[in-house]
Structure formats: structure tokens, C-alpha cells
N, C-alpha and C positions, 0 to 999 in steps of 0.2 A: 260667447257667453253660454255657460252650461244651462240646460233646460231642466225643468221640474216635471218629470213624466207623470207623477201622481196628480199634480195640479191640472195637467192637460186632460187626464182621464176623467177627472171629476168635473171638468168644465162643460158648460152647455154651449151649443153653437160653435163647435170647433172649426178652425180654418183648415184649409188643405195643407198648409205648411205645418200646422200643429199635428195633424194626423200623420203626416209623412214623417216627422221627427219621432213620433211615438212608434211608428213602424220600424224605423232604423234602430231606435233604442231597444225595442223588444227583441229584434234579431240579434243585437249585440249581447243582450242578457242571456238569450237562449244559447248562444254559442259559448258563452262563458261557463254556463252550467254544464253544457255538453263536455267541455274540456275537463271539468271536475269529475263528472260521473262516468264518462266513457261508455255510457249506456246508449249504444247506437240502435237499439231495438225499439225504442219508443220516442215519441215526439219530445224534443228538448223543451224544458219549461222556461218561459220567458217571464216578463213582468205581468202580462195578462194573456188570456187565451184568444183563440181565433174568433169566438163569438163576440167578444168585446171589440176586437179589431173590425169585424163586420159592422157592428153598430156604429162605430165612429165614421167609417167610410160612407155608410148609408146616410149619415147626417149631412154630407156635403151636398150643397144645392147648386152653387154657381159653377159655371164652366171654369172660371179662374181658379176656384178652390180645387176642383177636380184636376185641372192641369198641374197645379202646384203639387198636389198629392202624387200624381203620376211621375213627376220629376224625382221625388224621393223613392218611388218604387224602382225607377230606373237606376238611381244611385245604389239602392239596396242590392239590386241584381248585379250591378257593376262590381260591387265589393265581392260578392260571392264568386263571380266569374274570374276576377283577377286573383282572388285567393287560390283558386284552383291552379292558375298559371304559376303563381309565385311559389307554391309548394313544389311544383315540378322544377322550377328554377333552383330552389334550394337543393334538391337532389342533384341537379346538374352541377352546381357549384362544388358540392361535396365530392362528386365523381372526379371533377377536374382536379380538386385538391389531392385526392388519393393517387391519381395518376402522377401528378407532379412530385408528391412525397415519395412515391416508389422510385422514380427516376433520380431524385435528389439523394435518397438513401443509397441507391446503387452507386452513384458517383462518390459519395462519402466513403462507402465500403471499399471501393477501388483505391481511393487515396490512402486510406488507413492500411490496406493490405500492402500497397507498394511501400509505404513507409516502414511497416513492420518487417517486410521482406528485406529491405535495404539494411536493417539493423542486424540481420543474421549473417554469419559467415557463409561463403559459398563452399558447400561440402562436396568432396570428391574423393575417389580412390586414387592410389598412387599411379595405377595404369592410366586412369583418366587424365591425371595431371601431366604425365609424360606424353600422352597423345596430343593434348592441347599444346604443349610446348613445341612438338614437332610441327603441328599445323600452323602455329604462329610463325615459326622459323621459316617454313616453306613460303608463307605469304610474304614475309618481309624480304626474303631472298629474291622474290619476284618484283619487288619495287624497283623503279628505274630513276635515273638521274639524267637530266639534259646537260648539255655542254656548260651552260652558264651556272647551273646549280652545282655541278661538279667543280667548276672554277671557284665558287664560293667556299666549298668544303676544303679545297686545296689551301685556300687562304686561311681558313679557320684553324686547320691542322698545324700549319707552320707558324702562324701568328701566336698560337698558344705556346708552342715550343720557344719562340722568341721571347715572350713575356716571362717564361719560367727561367730561361738561361740566355740573356741578351748577348753574352759573349760567345756563345756556342754557334758555330756556323750551321746554317741550314739553307736550302735552295732559295729562300725568299728574304733572308736576313739583310742582305745588302740593300734590296729594294725597300724593305720595311724601314731601315734606318734613314734612307734618303727621303722616304715619304713622311717620316716623323718630323722632319725639319720644316715641312710646308705649313702654310696657313691657307685655309680654304675660303674662297669668296663666291662659291657657287650660290646664286640667289635662291634657287629652289631649296637647297639644303639649309641655308640660313633661315628661310621662312619656316621650314618644317621643324627645325630645331626648337623654336619657341613653342610651337604647339605640341610637339612630341614630348617634351619634358615639362610641359605645363608652366612655362615661365610667365608669371603674371601675378595678379592679386585680385581679391574680391573687393567690391565696393557695395555698401549698403544703400538702400534707397534714400537714406539721410546723408549720403556722401562720405561715410566713414570708410577708409581704406584699411584693409588688413595689413598692408605694408607699413602703415603708420602706427600700428598698435603693438603692444607687447603681447606675448603668447597668452598670458593670463587674461588680458583685456579682450582679446579676440575670442577666446573660448567662452567668455561670459556673454559676449554679443551673440554668438552663434546659438548658445543655449536658450537665450531669451527669444530669439527668432523662431526656433523650433518648438520649444515647450511653452513659451509665454511665461506667465507668472505661476501657472499651475503645473508643477513638476510631474504630477500624476496623470496628466492628460495623455491621450494616445494620438500622436500626430501622424500615424502611418496608415490610417484607415483608407486614405485616398491614393495610396501608392501601391504599385505592383511589385515592389522589391521584397525579397525574402528578408527575414530577420537578420540573417548573416550579412546580407548586402547593405541593409540599413545601418548596421553598426559600423561597417567599414566606411560607408558614405559619410556618416556624421563625424567620425574620427578624422577623415580627410578634411572636411569643412573646418573643424576646430583647429587643425594644423595649418589652415590657410592654403591647402593644396588643391589643385584642379582635379575634379572628379571626372571620370570618363564614362560614368554610367548614363545610359540613355533614359533611365527612370529617375524621378526626382520626388521631392516632397513639396507640396504646394506652398508651404510657408517659405521655403528657400527660393523657389521660382519668383515669388512675389516680393522678396526682400533683398536678394543678393544677385549681383551681376559680376561675371568674370571678365576681367580686362587683361588682355595679353600685353606683355612687354613689347617694345619695338624690336625688330629683328637685329641681331648683332651685325657688326660690320664684317667680321670674319670669325673663323673658328680654327683652333689648333687641330692639326691633322689627326693627332692621336684620338681626339674625341670622335672623329668619323671612323677611324679604324677599329675602335672598340665596339662599334655598333654598325659595322659595314652593311649588313643585310637590311638594317632598318633605314639607312639612308639611300640605298640603291635596291629597293625591294623588287623592281622589275628585272633585275639581273640575278640576284642571289637568293631570292625567297620564293617568288611565285610567278615568274615571267609568263604573262598571258596576253599582253597587248603589244603587237609588233612595233607600232609607232612609239610606244613608251619605252620598249626595250631598246630600240635604236637611239632614242634620245638619251637615256641614262647611260648607255654604253659609250656614247661620245663624251658625255660628262665625265665618266670614270676615267676614260683615256686622257682627258684634259686635266683632271684633278690629280691623278696618280699614274702618269705614263710609265714610270719605271716599274711600278708594281704590276701594272697590266701586262707588260711585256714578260716579266718574270713568271707571272701566273700562267700565261699561255705556253711558255717554254716548259715549265714543270709539268703542266697538264699533258702536254704532248709526249714528254718523256715517260710519264707514268702509264699513259693509255694511248695506244695507237689511234683509236677512234677519235681522240681529241686533237689530232694533228691538223685538222682542217675544220673550219667553222663558217657557215653561211647564216646570215641573219634570217633568211627564209626558213631555216631549219631550227629556229630557236626553241621550238616545242618538241623536237624529235629526240627520243631517248638515245643515249650513246652506250649505256651499259646497265645491267641489273646490279642491285646491291650484292647479290650472290656472286656474280662474276668478279666484281671489284674485291670482294672479301677473299675469294679463292686465289686471286693474284697477289694478295697481301698489300693492296694499295691503301695508303693512309690508315685510318683506324676502322675501316668498314668491318673487319673481322671481329672487332671488339663489340660491335653492336649486336652480334649473335652469340656472345659468350654467356649471356644470362637472360632468362626470360623472367620478367617481374610479375608480381601478383596482379597488378592493375591491368597488364596486357591480357592475362587470362580472363579476368572478369569482363573486360571490354569485348573479348572474343566470344565469350558465352552470351553476353547481352545482345550482340549483333545477330546471333542465330535464333534467339527466342526472347520472349518478353520475360526478362529476369532482372531483378534489382539486388539480388543477393550478393553479399561481399563488398558492396560499394563503400561501406564504412568500416567493416571489420574483417576484410581480407578473406583468405582461403583457409579452410580446415581440411586436412587430409586424414581420412579414416585409416586406422591400422588394419592390416589384413585380418587379424584375429577378431576384429569387431564387425567384419562383413557378414551379412546374412543374405540368403537367397532372395528374401522378400524385398530387400532394399538395393539390389544390384541387378542391372539388366544383362542381356546376353553378351554385351561388349565388355562387361566388367566395370560399367559406369554406375555411380551412385544415382539412384532415382530421386531427383530433387523434389522437395515439397513445393512444387511450382504453383504460381498463381494460376488459377484456372481461367480459361477463356471467358467463362460466364462472369467471373468477378471483374476482370479487366474491361469487359464490354461496357461497363458503366462509367469508365473514365471519360473525362470531357473530350479528350482527343479522339476517342473512338465514337463518341456520340456525333461529333462533327463529321467524321468519315461516313457515318450512316445517315443518309438523307431522310429516311423514314423516321428515325428517332428524333431528329431535329423538328420535323413537322409535327410529330406526335406531341412533343413537349410544348411547342408553341401553340398548337390548337388547344391543348388542355389548359394552358394558362390564359390565353387571350380570348378564346371563344367560349370554352366551358366555364372556367372559374370567373374571369373578369366580366365576361358577357353576362353571365347569370347574376353576379352581384350587382351589376349596373341596374338590372331589372328589379332586383329585390330592394335596393336602396330607393329606386324610383317609387315602388309600391309603398314602402314605409312613408315616404314623403307625401304621397297621395292620401294615405290614412290620416296623417297629421293635419293636412290641409282640410280634409273633410270634417274632422273634429272641430277645427277652427272656424270654418265657414258656416257649418250647420249648428254648432253649439252642442252637438250630440257626441258623447265620448265613444268613439269606435276604435280606441287603441287596442282593444282585445284582438282585433284582426291583424295588428301590426306584426311583422316578423322581427322586431327589434331584439327580443330575447335570443332568437336564433342568430341574428347578425352579430350580436355582442359575443356570443360563444365562438362564432366563426372567426371573428377578429382576433380572439385569443389564439386560435389555431394558426392563423396566418402570422401572428407575432412569433410563435414558436417556430414556424416554418422559416421565417426570416433569420431567426437565430441559427438554424441549421445551415442556411445559405452562407452566413458569415463564417461558420465552422468550415464549410467547404473551401471558401476563399483562403482561410488560414492554413488548412491542410495542404492546399496546392502550393502555397508559399513555403511551407515546411518541407515539401518534397522538391523544391526548386533545384537543389543540387543534383538530383537524379537525372536532370535533363540539360541539354545544351541551351545556351542563352536564348536563341531564337525560339526554340520549343517552349522554354520557360515563359517567355512573354506571351506567346500564343495561347498557352494553356490558361493563363490568368485572364486574358481577354475573352477567351471562349467561355470560361466559367461565368463571367459577369454577363455575357450575352445570353447564354443558355438558361442560367438561373439568376435572373435579377431579383432583388428584393421586391416584394409586392406591396405597393402602397394603395390600400383600399380607399383612402380618403379621396383619391383622384377619380374614383368611380361614383361618388355621391353627387346628387344634383347640385348644381351651382346655385348661388343666391339669386342670380338673374333668372335661371330656369324656374326656380321655385316661385319667384314673384310673378313671372309670366303665367305660370299655371294657376296660381291663386286667383289672378284676375279672370282667367278663362273659366274656372269652375265656380266662381262666385255666382254666376248665372247657372243655376242648377240644371237648366235645359241642356247643358253640355253633356249630361249623362244620358240624354235621349238620342244623341246623334253619334258623331264620329268618336266613339270612346277610345279607340287605340291611340288617338292623337294625344290624350292626356299623358300617358306614359312616355311617348316619344318626345313630348315637349319637355318633360323632366330630364330626359337624357341628352338634351341639346348641350353642345359645348360652344363657347364663343370661338370665333374664327382665330385660328392659330393655336388654340388650346388643345392639348393632346394628353392622353393618359401616359403615365410613365411605363 
């Protein structure tokens, strides 16, 4: 209940409590006037002067009244002391904010710079283009093939010829014809077939199968699962997929096709289950031959585990014995190094691509007949941080447009590169720099959040003092400052979401693994800040109210008051 100070002043035989309340009210009024006048050179004007205060204190006769008054003196001193601390905490919170803002802005700048760079063509001189082609050619000529990889390429070369001209004789045509007549019952392949080609159907949590719906019915079901009834809602806020990937993902769902994305949309995870069909009893051999390396990857794609290589080689010999013999014979005819093979040497190179091309073997020479733009762009990107040309290819400057200022001593165009200072702010570079990570975390957790926890606790104390004493001391509250700061944080969180979007927009600039990592790093380094979690809990406020209701609390362990307000229940943590 609010007190009437004028009534107290005019009253005779004041109690210690009444004089104490008058003291606190007078201090609040003086502070309010000081904020208005900013006149720090003279004593701030309160409700009454010091002489009147002395008169009221002198009128206190009993020890009880004196003790009661002294409790208010302690409370008054407490507010002044804590206000000094909280002003320092306000500065600390602002410092933490500006540190975070600077780092976040640097990360956004890096993303926008990378995106802008990727939109530009990769500019170069004709000499530069020719030199890059030579470098790429040299690199590719040095590539090597193992015996089994070479065997796979022998098959691909002649199988393509066979499919184009079935009646035309080639070294493998007889074996291919014999193999085509087979049916394959290899259990491993039959099992992989179902998963490889996504043979199956979706089932909703209500038991509706995509296999039992028309295309239109299933599309409507998927749309409702993703969007609900609100077509304008954004279902992608909790997914790490790029906009491009999301579109493909949803289109696959609507078509009832199995998606292979490791990312998903929560609405889909919670409502749709993929059910694979049973394995087929057998497969036509042609199905296997059309995708030979997919069904025998440890032989013809990336042989890397000897045990698996041995297993699949035995399977291939059993499934296609005529073809295996024909492949070995032709490989040995084409290349002397392929005349003998030991499983222990399955990873050993037998020839470089350059050697195979020079001997005119298969179509290796054709691989070097042309260098494509994407090869040059990848080549440049591997040498330095460059994203130019990724979307709009290469632009070659005419000789007549060259200037000394934009060409180096080699005759290469000087690219308007992304500077190292700009790229330093990118999330992948922050992660690589342990100091930056610690700097950002300290700014957020210790400086900003730690300070705001203190400020919110102080505001709560001021509210409780006003409530317990009946004296309005809200003038000391930092609520106007915290309201303004909350607006800052709201804007900051908006920038955080912009960073998430920018990283998604730049997803195609990176390999899938790096893409996922960058999205994860961004959310770990720059999480949205929820200030609500820093405010005192209802339980903490109630506990503190009970504690300070006895005003002698301000005579003793006063730091306990703020600490009490900062208490969290067991298992409760800040975001």
C-alpha cells in the first residue's frame, strides 16, 4: 500500500517505520529531480530538507523505533550501492552486445560477399585460360587406375558400344549376350536393389498409404502435412536445408518418392514413415549390367576394403562368369600390366590416365580433348578462396581491353578477390580460430547474459521493495534501459536469422558435408538470445519477497538478495 508522505511529516509522535519510509521516499524524490535537472553541483531537492529529517529522527524514543528506522537506512544505502553496481552491469551488457554485433556483422558480410562473388563470372586473360588448361591436363594425366577400376572402364566402353550397335562384334559382345539371358538371385544385390531405387511407399500416422492414393490425393495429403491449413506459414525454420533442396524434397514427397536427404522437415518426420517393399526374388541381368558399378562398388567404383573386394569379386565371378573372363582377357590384351592380378594388390595403380591415353586405350584420350569451364573454376577455387564463376562461368578479356593495372607479371588478370579480412568473419573460419570462438562465447554468456541477469534481478528487487514498504522506488529501476535493450536484442536476433538464411542461400557453394557443418556452426556460434530466460523465476521472486519482508535483511548479508533472485530450479538452464 502506497504511503502519504505529507501526512507522515505533519504527524506527531512518528514511529521508526514512518520516519524510515519518509527517508526512502525523500531519497527517491531527490533522485527523480536530479535526473530532471542534471545539476550535479548542488544538493538535489527532495520532499523535505535535512533539518526536517533530523527533527523526525530526533523524535524517535524507543529502541524498537530506532532499530526500525535503521533498517530503512540500510535499505536506502542498499539501493544506492546496488544502483552503482547495476549501472556498471548495464555498460557491461552493452559492451557484450557490441562485441557480438561486430562479430555477427562480420559473418553476414562474409556470406554476402561470397554470394555476390559467386554471381560474378570468373574473369581471366586468354594466356591465363590456356595455362589453366595445361595445368588441369597435367593433373588429370597423372591420375591413376587400379586393375579393378580399369576392368570396370573396359566393361563400360564396350557395353556402350554394344547397346548402340548390338549386332556389331566387339571383344565383349558374346559375353554380354550370354549375360543378358541370366536372372540374378544374389541376395546382397536383391536387398540393395530395393533401397537403391527407393522401392516402397509412405504411410501417414493415420495409416494412409501413398500406394493406395491417386497422385492428386497424395499431393493434397503432403501439402496439409507440411503447410497445415495456413498456406502462408513457413515450415522450414527448423530445417537446415537450402531453399533449392527444400523444393526438391517436397516435390519428391508429393510424387511419393523416397528422399535420400539426411535433412528433413519436422512436420514430415512426425507424420510420414517410409516403408520399403519386400526384396524381389530375382532380377533380370540387364538391370544389373546397366548399373554395374552401383551393384559392385567395391570392384568398379572405389575398392577400399580388401575383405569386401574379395567378397564382391567372388559374387561377380559367380553371377557373370563369361563376362568376368572376357574382361580379364581384354584388359590383358590392352595393357600388359593387367595380365596378372593379385587381390593383395587391389589398391595398386597399374597405369596413369596419361599413359593409357598415349597408347590409345579405350576412350582415355577423349577425356583430354576438352577442358570445361567448371574444371577451371574448381581448379582456381582449390588454389585460393574464390567463388567467382560458380554460377555464371568464365569471361575471357580481349587483348585490346587489357591494362597494366589489371594484369600481373604473368599476364594474369588480377581478380577482385575476397580479402582475407572479409572471409575471416565466415563461420567456418571462426570455428578454425579458437580465440574467436572464446571471444564470442564470453561476450554472449559472461558479459551480455551475465550482466542482464544481474540487471533483471535488480529490477525485481526494486519492485519488491516498493511492494513490501509501500514506498514507490521505481525511479531507481533500470526498466527503461532494459526495455530499450530488449529492442536491441530483438533486432540482433533478426540479424541472426538473416545469417542463417544467407548460409542456406550459399549452400551450393560448398560440398554437402561442409554445407551441414556451416549451418550447425552458425546456430552454435550465433544462437538467438532469449532474454526471458535471464529474468528471475516466480519461485525466486517469492523466496526473495519472504526474505526481505523482514527489513533487517538489509542490515546483514545483502549480496544474498540478488543471488537469491538469480537462483534457478534444478535442471533449469539458460538457452
